[in-house]
C-alpha positions in Angstrom: 11.3 -3.5 -44.4 14.2 -1.4 -43.2 17.9 -1.0 -43.8 20.4 -1.9 -41.1 24.1 -2.7 -40.5 24.4 -6.1 -42.1 25.5 -9.2 -40.1 29.2 -10.0 -39.9 30.6 -10.8 -43.4 30.9 -14.5 -44.3 34.0 -16.5 -43.7 35.2 -15.9 -47.3 35.4 -12.1 -46.8 38.9 -11.3 -48.1 41.2 -8.3 -48.7 42.4 -7.3 -52.1 45.8 -5.9 -53.1 44.7 -2.4 -52.2 43.8 -3.6 -48.6 40.1 -2.9 -49.2 37.6 -5.6 -48.2 35.8 -7.4 -51.0 32.9 -7.3 -51.2 32.8 -3.9 -49.6 30.6 -3.2 -46.6 28.4 -1.0 -48.7 28.0 -3.8 -51.3 27.1 -6.3 -48.5 24.6 -3.8 -47.1 23.0 -3.1 -50.4 22.5 -6.8 -51.2 21.0 -7.5 -47.7 17.2 -7.4 -47.2 15.8 -7.2 -43.7 12.4 -7.8 -42.3 11.6 -7.2 -38.6 8.7 -9.0 -37.1 8.1 -8.6 -33.3 11.3 -9.2 -31.5 12.9 -11.0 -34.4 14.9 -9.8 -37.4 15.1 -11.9 -40.6 17.9 -11.1 -43.0 18.8 -12.4 -46.4 21.6 -11.6 -48.8 22.1 -12.6 -52.4 25.2 -11.9 -54.4 26.8 -13.4 -57.6 28.9 -16.6 -57.7 32.4 -16.1 -56.1 35.3 -15.1 -58.3 38.5 -17.1 -58.6 40.4 -15.3 -55.8 37.8 -16.0 -53.1 37.2 -19.5 -54.5 40.9 -20.4 -54.1 41.0 -18.9 -50.7 38.0 -20.8 -49.5 39.3 -24.1 -51.0 42.6 -23.6 -49.2 40.8 -23.0 -45.9 38.5 -26.0 -46.3 41.1 -28.3 -47.7 38.8 -29.5 -50.5 37.6 -28.1 -53.9 34.4 -26.1 -53.7 31.4 -26.8 -55.9 31.3 -25.2 -59.3 28.6 -22.7 -58.3 29.5 -21.3 -54.9 27.6 -18.3 -53.5 30.0 -17.6 -50.6 28.6 -14.2 -49.8 25.0 -15.3 -49.6 23.3 -15.4 -46.2 20.0 -16.1 -44.4 19.7 -15.3 -40.7 17.2 -15.0 -37.9 18.1 -12.9 -34.9 16.2 -12.5 -31.6 16.9 -8.8 -31.0 16.4 -8.6 -27.2 18.8 -11.5 -26.3 21.2 -11.4 -29.3 20.5 -15.1 -30.1 20.7 -15.9 -33.8 21.0 -18.6 -36.3 22.5 -18.1 -39.8 23.1 -20.1 -42.9 26.1 -19.6 -45.1 28.0 -21.7 -47.7 31.4 -22.1 -46.1 30.4 -23.5 -42.7 28.1 -25.9 -44.6 31.0 -27.1 -46.8 33.2 -27.4 -43.7 30.9 -30.2 -42.6 31.4 -32.2 -45.8 33.4 -35.4 -45.1 37.1 -34.7 -45.9 38.4 -38.2 -45.2 36.8 -40.0 -48.1 35.1 -42.4 -45.6 31.6 -41.3 -46.9 32.6 -40.7 -50.5 30.1 -42.0 -53.0 31.5 -43.7 -56.1 30.6 -43.9 -59.8 32.5 -45.7 -62.5 35.1 -42.9 -62.9 34.8 -41.1 -59.6 38.5 -41.4 -58.8 39.6 -39.9 -62.1 37.0 -37.1 -61.7 38.0 -36.4 -58.1 41.7 -36.2 -59.1 41.1 -33.7 -61.9 39.1 -31.5 -59.5 41.8 -31.6 -56.9 44.4 -30.3 -59.5 42.3 -27.2 -60.2 42.2 -26.0 -56.6 44.8 -23.7 -55.2 46.8 -24.8 -52.2 45.9 -28.5 -52.4 47.3 -29.6 -55.8 50.3 -31.5 -54.5 48.4 -34.7 -53.4 45.0 -36.1 -54.2 42.9 -35.9 -51.1 39.8 -38.0 -50.8 36.6 -36.2 -49.9 32.9 -36.6 -50.3 32.6 -35.0 -53.7 28.8 -35.2 -53.5 29.0 -32.3 -51.1 26.5 -33.9 -48.7 26.7 -31.7 -45.6 25.0 -32.3 -42.2 24.8 -28.5 -41.8 21.9 -27.3 -39.6 22.9 -23.6 -39.5 25.3 -21.7 -37.3 23.8 -20.9 -33.9 25.1 -17.9 -32.0 24.1 -17.9 -28.3 24.5 -14.8 -26.1 27.1 -15.2 -23.3 25.6 -17.4 -20.6 22.4 -17.3 -22.6 19.9 -19.8 -23.9 20.5 -22.1 -26.8 18.8 -24.8 -28.8 18.5 -28.1 -26.9 17.2 -31.5 -28.0 13.6 -31.7 -27.0 11.3 -34.8 -26.8 7.6 -34.4 -27.6 7.9 -31.1 -29.4 6.9 -30.7 -33.0 6.6 -27.9 -35.5 2.9 -27.0 -35.7 2.2 -27.9 -39.3 -1.5 -27.1 -39.0 -0.8 -23.5 -38.1 1.6 -23.2 -41.1 -1.1 -24.5 -43.4 -3.3 -21.5 -42.6 -3.7 -18.9 -45.3 -2.1 -16.1 -43.4 -0.6 -13.2 -45.3 3.0 -13.7 -46.2 4.9 -10.5 -45.2 8.3 -11.6 -46.4 9.8 -14.5 -48.3 13.1 -15.3 -50.0 15.0 -18.2 -51.6 18.8 -18.1 -51.2 21.2 -20.6 -53.0 24.4 -21.4 -51.1 26.0 -23.8 -53.5 25.3 -26.1 -56.4 27.2 -28.8 -58.3 26.2 -31.0 -61.2 28.7 -33.6 -60.0 30.3 -33.7 -63.4 27.0 -34.5 -65.1 26.4 -37.4 -62.7 23.5 -35.7 -60.9 23.1 -32.7 -58.6 24.0 -31.4 -55.2 22.1 -28.3 -54.2 22.0 -26.5 -50.9 19.5 -23.6 -50.6 17.6 -21.8 -47.9 14.0 -20.6 -48.1 11.9 -18.6 -45.7 8.3 -17.3 -45.4 7.2 -14.9 -42.7 3.6 -14.5 -41.5 2.3 -12.1 -38.9 2.5 -14.6 -36.0 5.1 -17.1 -37.1 7.7 -18.0 -39.7 9.3 -21.1 -41.2 12.8 -21.4 -42.7 13.8 -24.5 -44.7 17.5 -25.3 -45.5 17.6 -28.2 -47.8 20.4 -30.3 -49.2 19.2 -32.2 -52.3 21.7 -34.7 -53.7 21.0 -37.1 -56.5 23.8 -39.3 -57.8 22.5 -41.0 -60.9 22.1 -44.8 -60.6 23.5 -44.7 -57.1 21.6 -42.6 -54.4 19.1 -39.9 -53.7 19.4 -37.9 -50.5 17.5 -35.0 -48.9 18.5 -33.4 -45.7 16.1 -30.8 -44.3 16.6 -28.3 -41.5 13.4 -26.5 -40.6 13.5 -23.5 -38.2 10.1 -22.5 -36.9 9.7 -19.2 -35.0 6.7 -18.2 -32.9 7.0 -14.4 -32.7 4.5 -14.0 -29.8 5.9 -16.8 -27.6 9.5 -16.0 -28.7 10.0 -19.7 -29.2 12.2 -21.4 -31.8 12.0 -25.0 -32.9 14.7 -26.6 -35.2 13.9 -29.9 -36.8 16.5 -31.9 -38.8 15.4 -34.8 -40.9 17.7 -36.8 -43.2 16.2 -39.0 -45.8 17.8 -41.2 -48.5 17.3 -44.3 -50.7 18.8 -46.0 -53.7 18.3 -44.3 -57.0 16.6 -47.4 -58.6 14.1 -47.6 -55.7 13.2 -43.9 -56.1 12.9 -44.3 -59.9 10.7 -47.4 -59.4 8.4 -45.6 -56.9 7.9 -42.7 -59.4 7.2 -45.2 -62.2 4.5 -46.8 -60.0 2.8 -43.4 -59.9 2.3 -43.7 -63.7 4.8 -41.1 -64.8 5.8 -41.0 -68.5 9.5 -41.1 -69.3 9.7 -37.3 -69.8 7.8 -36.7 -66.5 10.1 -39.2 -64.7 13.2 -37.2 -65.8 11.6 -34.0 -64.5 10.5 -35.6 -61.2 14.0 -36.9 -60.5 15.2 -33.3 -60.6 12.6 -32.1 -58.2 13.4 -32.5 -54.5 9.7 -31.9 -53.6 8.6 -34.9 -55.6 11.2 -37.3 -54.3 11.6 -36.3 -50.7 8.4 -38.1 -49.6 9.6 -41.4 -51.2 12.8 -41.5 -49.2 13.5 -43.4 -46.0 14.1 -41.4 -42.9 17.6 -42.1 -41.5 17.8 -39.4 -38.9 15.4 -37.1 -37.1 16.3 -34.6 -34.3 14.1 -31.8 -32.8 15.6 -29.0 -30.7 13.9 -25.9 -29.2 14.6 -22.8 -27.2 12.4 -20.3 -25.3 14.0 -16.9 -25.7 11.6 -15.0 -23.5 13.5 -13.1 -20.7 
């Protein structure tokens, strides 16, 4: 691993009263870990939960309250060094894709009252109560940066991520797990967006997962997988959205013979429930970055 000049700061990068950027470039660089494999550079950055100033600024830009635990400076990115193509995952662009009209807002018995109280705590949007999807269910697939007149991801038929190759026991040269945001939905469940990656000598896999469980209503998993073949310089992005009613998921877990305490744990584990959900959307894109 080597040090480098970090990727551009996230969208919440602000300036304090002394006109110094916060976090400072040195703090961003120190928190960024980089691994280079062939023609690709993989970067991850983990910093603490945002403070009140950046939270208020982000809420004002987005027009909605942000989740209780927002890691606005965190980052995961993949860059193809020869071409300049990259894809990166950050909290703010993910939240920018949350429905802000209320058309897709899920409801519980007191959702309206809860939503209203959340609105009143966010700077810049306290005058009126704006409906929004307070489950923070984003359709975010990462932010792709294409070089000028260069190649980019395009929907591809008949292409799949080679799962058999990923099952091989190749040495893992680099791995990380970066949380972008999390909300307990006022004790009604959970909404968690995180990004994981593992890098092997010839290939890598990144998984960005939204796990949303609204108790007694719905369970939702939205996965973005980015597969990179270092030798062929090929990238495949697969987006799969799954969901089902909470009672259906609970019933399926009970049919597996789980005890009540095991059932509670399983409902908190996206890995245990993802396979029980119905696929509602599936898209595969790819790009060959060889010159």
